N, C-alpha and C positions, 0 to 999 in steps of 0.2 A: 504493500500500500504506500509506504514511504517513497519507494522508487517511482511509483506511478505519479505521486504528487510532484516530485522533483522533475520528472520528465515533462509533466504538463506545464509547470512553471517555466522550465527551460525554453520550451517552444514559444510560450507567450512572451517571455522576455526577449527572445531572439526576434520575434515579430514586431515588438514594440507595442505591448498591450496598452490600450488607452486607459486613462485614469479612472474612468467609470464604466459600468456596464449599463445595459438598458439604454444605449445611445442610438436613437432612431434617426440616423443621418440619411443623406440622399444617395449614398453609395449603394450600388447593387451588389449585395453579397452573394447572390446566386451565381454570379459570373465566376466565382471561385470554386463552385461545387462541381465535382465530376462524378455523376451517379454510376459510372462504369467501374469505379474503384471497388475492389472486392468481388467483382463478378468472375474473375479468373482464379486459377489455382484452387484453394480451399476456402475462399472468402464467404461464399454462400449468400451474397447480396444480389439484388436485382436492379436493373437500370430504369424500370418503368416509372410511370407517373404516380406520385404519392403526395398527400397533403400532410402538414405537420400533425402527427398523432391521429390521422384520419381513418375513416372506416374502410375506404377502398384503396387498394394498391393495384393499379391497372398496368400490367406489364406483360411482355412476351414470354411464352414458355417454349423452351428449346429442348428440355429433358426433364423427366420426373422419376426416373427409374434407378437412380443410384445416389450415393451419399452427396456427390457434388451437384445433384439436382434438387437439393433441399429447397432452394428459393424458386425453382422452376426454370432457371436460366443459367447458362454457363458460356462465358465469352469465347471459348474454343469451338463452340458449335457453329454450324453454318446453315441450319434449317430452323425455321420458326413454325411451331404447330398452331399457334393462335395467341389470343390475348385474353387472359383470365383476370378476375377482379379482386382476388385476395392473394397475398404473398407474405411469407415470413422472410425476415432479413437476419442473416448471420447465425441462424440456428444450426444445431447438429442433427436435428430430426426433421423429417419431411412432413408437410401437410399443406392445406389450403390449395391454391390454384383452382378456385371454384369459378364456375360459369365461364366457360371458354367460348370466345367469339372469333370467327375467322372469315374475312371477305374472300369470296371466290367468284369466278366468271365462267358461265356456261358449264356448270359443274357436271351435269349428266353426260355431256359430250366428252368431257375430259375423262371421266370415270370409264365410259365405254371404250375410249381409245386405250386406256391402261389395261382394261380387261382383254381387249382384242389382242394387244401385244403379248399378253400372258397366255393366250390361247383359251380364254374363258369368255362365256357370254354373260352379259349383265342381267341380273335378276334381283327382284325385291328392292328396287330403287325408291327412295334413297336410304332406307333404314339399314341395309347391309353395307353401305359405303360411306357412312359418316364416321370415318376413322382417320387418325392423323397421317397414315401413309398415303391417303388420297388428298387431303386438303392442305397438307404442309407445304411450305414454300421455302426455297433457298433465299438467302439474303446476304448482303455484304455489309461489313462494318463501315465501309466507305459511304454508304447511304443510310446510316443509322445515326441518330442524334438524341441526346437526352439532356435535360436540365431539371432542376427541382420543379415538380408538378407537370412535367411534359416528357413525352417520348414520341419519336417518329422513326419510321423505317419504310423502305421500299420493298414490296413483296414481289420478287422476280417472276415467279410462276404465274401470278395473276395480273401482273402489271398494275398493281394498286399501291398508291401511297397511303400509308396509315399514320394518323396523328392522334395522340391520346392525351387527355388531361382529366383532372379530378377536382371535386370540391370536398367539403368535410364528410359528406355522406352520399356523394354522387359522382358520376363519371360522364365524360363525353368522348365519343369516338368520332373522328372525321376520316372518311375514306374517299379518296379521289380515284375513281374507276376510269378505265379507258373510254374514250368517247364512243357513243352509240351502242353500249351494251346495257343489258338489264342487270343491275347490281344484285348480288346474292350474298347472303350471310349463312354460314354454318354455325349452329348453336349446339354445343356438345356438353351435356351434363354428366356424361360417363367419364370424362377426362380425369385422370389421376386416381382418386380414392375409390374405395368400395362404396357403392351407392346402396343405401337402405330404402330410399323412396325418392321418386322424382316425377315431375310433370311439367309440361309446357303447354300453354294454350294461347290462342290469338285473342286479343282484346280490341274490338273495333277494327277500323281499317288501317291503323298505323301503329299498333303496339302488340307486344306479347308479354306474358308473365309466367311465373312458375315457381317451383320449389325444388330444392336439392337437399336431401338429408343423407349424410355420408358418415363413414367411419374410417378413421386412420389413427394418427397420434391422438387426436380428439375423438373419443369413442362414439360420440353422438352429436354431430354438428348439424344445425338447421340453418339453411339460407333460403330466403325468399327473394325474388327479384321482379322488377318491373322495367321493361325496356321499350322505349318509344322512338319512332323513326320520323324523319322529316319527309319521307315519301310514303305513299300508300302501298300496302302489301298487295302484290298481284296473286301470289300463291304461297301458302304456308304448309309445307309438307312435314308433319310431325310424327315421330315414331318413338316407340319404347316407353319406358316408365314403369313397367310391371316387372320388378325384380332386377332391372338394370337401368342404366341412365337414359333418360329421355334425350332425344336429339331432334334437330329440326334443320331443314333447308328452307330459308326464307327468300323468295324472289320478289323484287320490287319493280314497279312500273318504270319503263324507260322515260327519261326526260330529254327533250331536245334543247333545253336551256342550261342544264348543269350536269356535270359528271360526279358531283359530290353526293355522298350519303352520310347523314349525321345520325348518331345514335346517342340517346340519353338513357342512363342506367341508374337505378337506385336499388340498394339491397337492404335486407332487414333480417334479424333473427326471429321476428315475430309473425309477419304477415305480408302478403302482397300489397295490401292497402298501405301499410307503413312504408314499404319500399317505394311506392308511388309518391307518398307524401315527402319522403326524404329527398327524392330527386326534384320534385316539383317546387319544393320550398327553396331550392338553391339555383336551379337552372331554368330560367323562365323564357329564354330565347334560344333560337338556333344560331348561336354566336360562339364559335369555338375560341376565337381570340379573347373573348371576355372571360371565359372559364380559365384559360391559360394565364391570363393577366392576374386574375384574383388568386390563383394558386401561387404564382411567382411573388405576389405582394405578401401573401401569408408567410411564405418561406423567408422573404427578406425581413419581415417583422421578427420572426424567431431568430434568424441568424444574427441580427443586429443586437441581440441581447449581450453579446460579447464583441467588442470592436477591437480589431488588431490592424496594424499597418506594418508594412515592411516588404520583404522579398515575396514576389508574387507566387513563386513555387511553394514556399512555406505557407502562404495564405491559402493556397489551394488544398494543401494537406490539412490545415486547421479547419477550414470551413466545410470540407467534405466530411471530416470526422464529426463536426458539430451537426451537420445534416443527418448523418446516420443515427445520432442520438435521438432524433425526433421521428423516426419511422414507426417506432412502437414504444410503449403500448398503443393500442388502437382503440379509437372510439367504438363503443358497442351499442349504446342506447340510441334509439331513434329520435327524430326531431320532436316527437311528442313525449319522450322520456321512457318509452316502453323498451323492454329487452327480455330475452329468454334467459332465465337464471340457471344456476347449478342444479336446481331441483326440476328443471325442464318446464317450470311454470312461467307465465308471463308476469313480470314485475314492472314497477315504474320508478325511475330515479327522480326523486323530488328535490329540486334545487341543486342538482349536480349532474355531471355526465358520467355514466358508467363506462369503464374501459375494460379491455381484455388484452391478452398476451402479456402476462406477468411472468417473465423468465427470471425469477428473483435471485437464483443462485448466480446468474450472470450479471445482474444489475445492482444488487444491494451495496456493493463495495464502491462503485464509482458513478454510475448513471444517476441513481436516485439522489445521492448527495449533491451532484451537480444541479439536478432539477430543483432541489430545495433552495438553491441560491438563485437560479435564473428563471424558474417557472413555479413559483410558490402556490399560485391558485390551482394549477393543474395537479400539484402534489396533493392538495386537499382532496381533489376529485379521485386521485389514485387511492388514497387512504379510505375514503368513503366507499370506493369500489371494493377494497379489501374487506371492509366490515360487512358490506352487503353479501359478499361471497361467504363470509363466516356465517351470517344469518341463514343462508340457503343450504350450506353443506356441513356446518359444524366445525370448520377449521379455516384459518387464514390461508391464502393461496401459497402454494409451493412453486408450481409451474402451471399456471392456469392458461387454457387456450379455448376460446369460443365457449365459455361457460362449462368447460370440462377440466377436471383436475388430472393432469398427466402423471403427477408424482415423480416427475423427472428430476434428477439430481438430489442433493441432500440438504438438510438444514430446514429451519423454519424462518426464512430470511425476511418475511414480512415484518417480523418483530423489530429488528434494528432500523428498518426503513421508517416505521411509525415512531420509534424512540428518537431517531435523529430529527424528524420533523418537529416533534414536541420540544426538544432541546433548542431548536432554532426558532421557536415561537410561532410555528405554523399551526393555525387552528381551523375552525370551520367543521369540526367533527367532534363526536362525543368521546372525550379522552377516557372516561371511566369505562365505557363500553369497549373501547380499544384495549384497555388494560385487561379486562376480562377475557377478550378474544386472544390476546397475546399469551396470557397464562394458560388458558385451555389448550391452545395450539401447541404449547411447549410440553404438554403432559400426555399427549396422545400415545397410546401403547402400540406404536408402529415404528418401523425402521430403526429399531434399537433404542428408541427414546426411553422406554421403560427400563431397559438394561442400564442406560446412562444414569437415570434417576436413582436406581437402586445401588449402583456401584461407584458412582462418581466418574465413570468412564464407560465406553462401549467395549465389551469384552469380545475378543476375536473369535472365541469359540461359540459365542452367542449370535454374532451378527457380522456379516461381511462389511468391508470398508470401515472397519472399526476405528482406525486412527483418524481417518478423514471425518467421520461422523462425530467423534469425540471433539475434534477441533471446531467443527462447524457449530455444534450444539453449545459449546462453551462460549464461542463468540456471540451467538445469539442471546444466550443467557446474560452475558456481561453487558 
């Protein structure tokens, strides 16, 4: 910890850290952020569009089937499967990549040509052909770009330019298709995780909605979505949903005036209605530039909490790192305050925002102490989220994901996060209730905690990882 503090101070001194924080100047701090940092080797980050601590992370998926596919993207890949709406950043376990969307052109003819080349006839179209080996597209990093709140890439197979941006609880896609074609979108809810239940349905002439309940690292994740288009739907071919993921091929009417297709998306853990309200409350016009501008403005506001000046290469290192501190935890409650809790029931966050993705073993040492300094109000929301999790499942979060306790890693590190906030004078939550939750969570007869209490340490013959657990529990108790 001491080395971490010294290293942090060293880089801030070398950059020339300004006398104060929370300095909202006119400089664009997002120009110093490189979202591709960490997407290669074993970094497990993603380059797509995200909002500070936002609900949606809209990013390309290039792999999902190995450890380096935890985030859904790896820089060494040359093929994009599509763009999904939830992503984890920097984790060692894989999940999310929900609700995949991919623009395609003349899809049936393309599939027929592939099947003919393989000596097969096309049957049961489209349900048997909405798989990534058909709709994937090669791409080049030369035609890929990203900045905080924005991602763009050219899809070579389909000749489509894709641009993506996000709000707090919403997303917008902009696809520039070749002139004179009927735009098409593939929607794949079977992508990545085991699907427990799913459906897609058309809503009126220019929207679809649906649900995806899945099982992976989070054992029971519910995601509802509402997706609206700026063009009328000509044909919605929907398949699946009974025992496997629903899929759809959406064809839109041709326009002689524009080659663009815009898509607005909202998601929710509660209902399609809430997903619709989430997106409609934030994106009221078909104006991609406006969504992108607001996302950039939000990121500049967050990044400007610490102002540094100096060598531009070091500034890129600093602000890219600061950017990654605000990818997660993620907003979980809807615009009306509702969310699906640990008990699978619908609850309402009154007077605060409920968050998810609390990887506390990773974050209690440095991320949360930083946020108690530069984002005190959000820290209150985090702690109130901890306490609501405790109310719903009987213990503070260890590694909570989408209202599921994964029990990943060791310790009960919500405890020092809460204690640190109290010591620093952060309020807005019931301190007595927090103390009760801290004590109860430290007395659970699980993961060797009972052995630790009875013996003053975790005995190796009673519990694996005994030394590490003894150290972690001691730190949390202290």
